[in-house]
N, C-alpha and C positions, 0 to 999 in steps of 0.2 A: 625513684630511679628505674630505668628500663635497660636491662642488659640485652641489647639488640643482637649481640653475637650468638645468643642462644636460640634465636628465632629460626624456623625452618628455611626461610629464604636466604639465610646467611651461611648455611652449612657448607656450601660449595666454595666459599671464599677462604682458602686455606691460609692466605697471608695474614688474615685478621684472627688473632687468638683471643682477644677480648675487646668489646666495644660496648661501653655503658654511657647512657645519657642521664644526667642528673639535673633536677630542678628543685629548688627549695625556697621557702619563704618563712620568715619567723620574726617575732617581736621580743625584745629584751629590755629590761629596765636598768637604770644606773642611779644609785643613790649615793654618789660620791660627794657627800657634804658632811660637815661636822655634825655631831649630835646636838640636838636642841636648837637647830637653826630656825625652827618655826616659832620659838618662844622669845618674849622680851626678857632679856637677862640683866642681872645686876652685877656690877663689879666693885670690889673694894678699892678705896683710894685713901692714901694718907693725907690728912688735912692739917695744916698748921693754923692754930687759932688760940689767941690769948696766951702766947708764949709756950705752948706745948703742942705736940702732935696728937691727933685723934684719927681713929679709923672710921671712915664714912663709906657710904654706898651711893652709886649713881647708875642710871640705866646705861648699859653698855651695848645693847643690840635691840633693834626694832623687831616687833612681832610680825610674822608672816604666816598666817594660818593656811594660806592657799598653796604653800610650797609642796611640791610633789616630785616624784622621780622623773628623770629624763626617760624618753622612750625612743628606742631605735628599731626601725623596721628594715629588714634586709631581704632582698631578692637575689638569688644566685642561679645561674644556669651554666652548665659545663659538661664536659665529657671526658672519659678515660678511653684511650685507644692503645692496645698492645699489638705489635706487629711481629711477624716472623718468630713465632714461639717465644714471645715476650722479650726478644732481644732489643726491641725499641719500644719505649713506653712514652706516651704523650698524654699530659694532663692539662686541660685548658678550662678556665673559668672566667665568666663575666659577672660582676656584681654591682649592685646599687644599694646604698644604705642612706636612709633619711632619719635624722635625729630631730625630734621635736621637744618642746618644753626644756630647752637648754638650761642647766643650772649655772648661772653666771652672776658675778657681782655687778650691780648697776649703781652708778654714781647718783648721789642724792644732792639736792640743793643744800648749800651751807646753812641756810635758815632752818633746816630740820635738826641741826645739832649732830648729825651723823654723816659719815663720808660715803657709805655704800650700804647696800642690802642685797642678800642673795635672793634672786627671783628666777622663775621659769620664763625665759624670754627667747623667742625666735626659734629658728631651725637651720640645720646645715645638711648638705648632701655630699656623700662620698660615692664616686663612681669610678670603676676601673676594671682591669683585667689582669690575669696571671697565666703564665704559660711555663710549663716545665717539660723538658725532653730528657729522657734517660736512655742511654744505650749501653748494652753489654758488648763491648768490642771484642774481648777475648774471654772465654769462659771454659777453662780446663784447669790444668795444674796452676797456671798463671792466670790471674783474673784482672781485668781492666774494665772499669765502669766509668762512664762520663755522664755528667748532669749539667744541663744548661737551664737557667731560670731567668725569665723576663717578666716584668710587671710594670704597671703604670696606674697611678691613682690621682684623681683630681677632686679637690674639695672646694665647695662653694657655699658661702653663707647666704642663705635664702631670705632670712628674716631676723631682725633683732628687736622686734616689739616696737612699742611707742613710748614717747616721753610723757611727762605729766600734762603737757598741752595737747596730747593726741597726735603729735607729729611722728612719722616713722624715724626710728633711730638709725643713723647711717654708720656709726662706728662706736665701739666701746674701747676705752683705753685699757691696756694690759702691758705689764712689763716691770722690770726692776733693774737696779744696777746701772742706770743710764741708758738701757736699751728700751726701745718702744716696739711692742708687738701688738699693734691695734687689730681688733676684730672688725673688719670693714665689710659692709653690705656688698654682695656680688663678688667678693674676693675669697682667696683661701684663708684658712684659719691661721691667725698669729703669724703673719708675714713680718719679717724683720725690716724696719725702716730706720734710716739714719740720715744725718746731714750730708749734703753734697759739699765737698770742699775743693778748693783749688790747690791746696798744699798745706804744709806745716811751716809755721814761722817760728 
C-alpha cells in the first residue's frame, strides 16, 4: 500500500484528507472434501443368503492418491480516497481470482461399477469490481450518514479436464430435486437450466 496523501507533493491539496493506493496478490488453498477421499473404502451391506441375513462388505469408493487441494490465486488493486476532512469516503477495488485443480465429482462409466469419483479437474476465473461511497451529510448533534455500494462479478469456467479418451470435457452434470445446474465450459458456474414450455395443460 502507498499512502499518496502523505507525500510532499500532495500537501497543498487541502480537499484530499486521505489517498491510499493498494495492490495485493495471494494464493490460498481449499480442502473442502470429506475425509479419506483419497482412499478406497469399504461399506457394510446386509445380504440375504440361505434363508437368513448376513453382514458383508464391498468396495464403496475408488482410490485416488493424486487428490490435492484446490488452489486460488487472487490479484487485487484499489484505492481509498477521503475528501473534505473525511466527509466523503470512496473505496474502489478491481480483482481477479483464478482457481485451479477444482475438487469436483466426475462421472465414471457404468462398467467401472461406480457412479463418480472426486478429482482435481479444470479451472475457473472470477473477475469483478466493487465500489463504495460513504458521505457524512450532517455531523453535529444530529448525524446523518449515507452509503452507496456497487459491485459486479463475472465467473467463467476455463477448463474441465479431459475424459478417459483424452477429449476435453465440455460440461459436468450437477443438481438435485429436478433442477439441472450444469457446469459448462466457457459459462458461469452452475447456471440454472430448465425446459422451455408453451404452457400448462
